[in-house]
N, C-alpha and C positions, 0 to 999 in steps of 0.2 A: 467356730472360733469367734470370740468377741474381743475387739480392739478399741481402746480409748486413745484418741489422737488429739493432743492439745497443741494447737498452732497459734499463729500470730493474730494480733489485733489489726495490723495494717494489711491492706490488700496485696501489696507487692511481696512482702515476706510470706504471706499465705500462699500466693501463687508459686513461689519458689519451693514451698513444702509439698506441692501436689505431686512432684516426681516421686517422693518417698511414699506417699499414699498409693500411687500407681504401682510402685514396686510391691507394696504389701498386698494389694489386690491380686497381682499376678502370682505372688508367692503363696498366698493362702486363698485359693478360690473358694467362694462361698462365705468368706469371713463377713461378719456383721460389724460395721465400724461406726462408732460414735465420734463425731468431730466437735471439739470445743474451740470456738474462735470468737473474734470480736464482731460487733454488729456490722461494720463495713464489709467484712470479708464473707459474711454468711452466704451470699448468693453464689460464691465460687463453687460451693459443694452441693448445690441444689440438684444437679444432674449427675452427681457422682454415683457410679454403680457400687452396690454393697453398703450404701449409707443407711444405717438404721435410724440415726437421729443426729440433729445438729443442736448443740447447746450454745446459745449466744452468751458470751461473757462480757457484760457491760461494766466498765470500770466504776468502782465505788470508792469512797473515802476509806482510808485506813486499810486498803487492800481487802475490803470485805467481799469483793467479787470472788476471791479464791475460796472463801468459806461457803459462799452460795454454790459454787461449782462442786466443791467437796460434798456438800449435802445432796447433790443430785447424782453423784457417781459412787459414793462410798458404800452404798448398800448392794452394789453389784460386784461379782467377781469377774476380773478381766484376765484373759489369757495373755494379753500384751498391753502395756501402757507406754505410749510414746509421748513424752513431754518436751516440746520444743521451746517452751517458755522458761525452762530452767528453774521451775518453782519447786516448792516442797510437796506439791500435790502428788507428783508421781510416786513419792515414797509413802504416802498416807492413805492409799486406796489398796484394797486386796487384789493382788495380781500374781500370776504365775511367773511373769517376766516383766521387767520395767527398764526403760532406757530414758535417760534425762539429759538433754543438751546443756552443756555448761554455758554460763553466761559470760558477758564481757566481750570487748573487742579483741580481735586477733587477726593475723594476716590471712589472706586468701579470700576467695569468693564465698558469699553466704551459702550458696548451693553446696559447696564442699563441707561447710560447717554442719549443715543439716544432715548430709549423707553420713557424716562421721558417727552419728548416734547408732547406726546399724553397720558401721564399718564397710560402707559401700564405696568402691573405687573402680571405675569412674562414677561420679554422682549421677543418679537417674535424672534425666531432664524433666522440666515442668511439663504439665499437660493442661489442657483446657476442656472442660466438659460442657457440652450443650446438646440440645435435643432438636428433633425436626420442627417442633412448634416454635422454637427460637429462630430457626432458619426461615420459617414461614413468615414470622413477624417482620424480620429484617427485609425479606423480599417484598413484602407489602409496602414498607416504608420507602424502599429504594425505587420501586416501580419499573426498573429496567436493569439491564446487565452491563452497563458501562463500567469500565475499570475504575477503581476507587483509590484516591489519595486520602488517607486517613490522617488527621492531625489531632494531636493531644496537647493543646496549649495551656493546660492547667497543671497544678501540682499542689502538694499539701503545705508548702510554705514558699514565700515569695523568692527566696534566694535560689530556688531551683527553676524559676520560670524564665524562659527565653522571651525576649521582647516581642510583643504582639506584631510590631511592624516588621520584624524579621520573619516571623511565621508567614505573614502576608506576602512578603517579597519572595520567600522560598516557594510558597504555593504557586505564585504566578510564574516563577521561573521553571518549575517542574512541569507545569501543565501547558506551557506555551509551545507552539510548534517547534520541534527540535528538542524539547525537554525530554528527560528520561521517562516521564509519565504524561507525555503529551496527550491532551484530550481526556484525561482522567477527571472524574468528578470529585471535587473536594468535599469531604465529610468531616465535620467538627465534633469531637467527642470530649466528654468530661463527666465528672461525677455529679450527684445530686446536691442541691443546696445553693444558697445565694452566693457564697464565696466562690464556688466553681463558676457559676454563671457570670459573676463580675469579672473574673480573670479572662474568661473566653469572649466577653462582650466586644472588645475592640476588634478581634479577629472576625467575629460574626458580622459586625457592621461593615468591615472592609472587604469581605468576600460574599456579596449578596448571592452569587451563583452557587455557594456551598450549601449543603444540606446540614442544618443545625440540629444535632442530636445530643447536645449537652444536657445531661441529666435525664434523658428520655428513655434509657435502656436499662434493663436489669443486667446483671453481670453475665448470665448465660447468653442473653441476646447480644451483649457487647462482644462476647467471644465469637458468636456466630458471624457477626459483622466483620470483626477483625480478621477472621480466617479467610475472608473474601478479598482482603485488601491487596492491591498492587504494591502498596508501600504504606507503612505507618511511620510517621515522624512525631515524636513527642518528648516532653520533659521526662526526667526520671520520676516515674510514678507507677501506680498499680496498673494502669492501662498499658503502659509500655511493657511491663512484665507479662500481662495477659496476652498482648499481641504476639510477643515472642513465643509464648507457650503454644499458640495455635500453629506455629510454623510459618507464619506470614513474614515477608521481608519487613524488618523492624530496625529503625534507627532511634536509639535513645540518646538524648542530649544531656551532657553532664558538665557542670561547673564546679560548685563547691562540694558536691557529694562524691564519694570515692567509687569510681567506675570499677576499680579492681575488686570491690566487694559487691557492687550492685549492678554491674553491666547486665543488659538483657541476655537471656540464654535461650537459644532456639536454633532451628535449622538455618535460618537466614537472619540472624540478629547481630547487630554491631552497636558499640558505644561510640559516640562522637564526643570527644573530650576537649574542653576549652584549654588553650595553652596557658592561660593565666589563672585558672581555677575559679573564674567567675563566668556567669552566663553572658555578661557584656563582652567578654573576650572571645566568644564563639561567633564567628562571622557566617553570613549566609553562604558565601563561597565555600567555606569549610564543609558545611553540611551538604551543599550541592555536590562537592567532590565525593563525599561518602556515598551519596545516593547513586552517582554515576558508577562508582566502583561496585556497589552492591547489585544493582538491577541487571546489568548485562550478564552477571554470573548466574542469575536466576533464569534468564532467557536461555542461556547455554545449557543449563541443567535440564 
């Protein structure tokens, strides 16, 4: 069976689509899947079982990227086409069956919107794929087995970024004697590029004891690291969704973006929502309370 799966440009939305892919892999053992996604999300699928090919869809003027993608897939016959971009592509390639996600904003979590294309209820949770070589690279970087406090102080726009000073104060409070992650090693994460580095720089400078891995990991390596975390705290971002997908305790920080649509989804994932809809309105104590509520539950489990 051959499946064409068209998913998001952004990492976070692409992570949320992995549950649907996992469902297809379990429903159709031996299926060969071609994934079409944006450049930033490509690494999410590197270790995916059943992946025949990844097609990177880089945006072009006049939506010419869709024509490029059509040219690469229209000469094949697909048993199933799943188009989560709501494009015309799903209707323009030869297929036995096709499902196309409708566009536009609507109530409910994005995960539910994705699951609707195959009428799945409850929605299948996201997953994270990584390999032993990714775990080995992470182990070499860490050098020991201390518990990890993972921090994601970056995001794709400034309005979603919590103050660096508050990230620093939070890390100090969590790792101090008596803190819920006392003695844990802070590790700083972020994506590649100068913009991410600039956003993380004040936190890097203020926490010299932290391991700085901003821009240093592939997405499978990041997933391997996140799966080992005692706790991840980060802005609404792709890393937040990836952490939740690994099953690690995850706190996502939300201000102007809708937590009802994009809260992290996982075994131990929670959204911490600003009371006034801005990141400035989210206090350190508010996040500390959420961490205290989350971690004892994990110890008890």
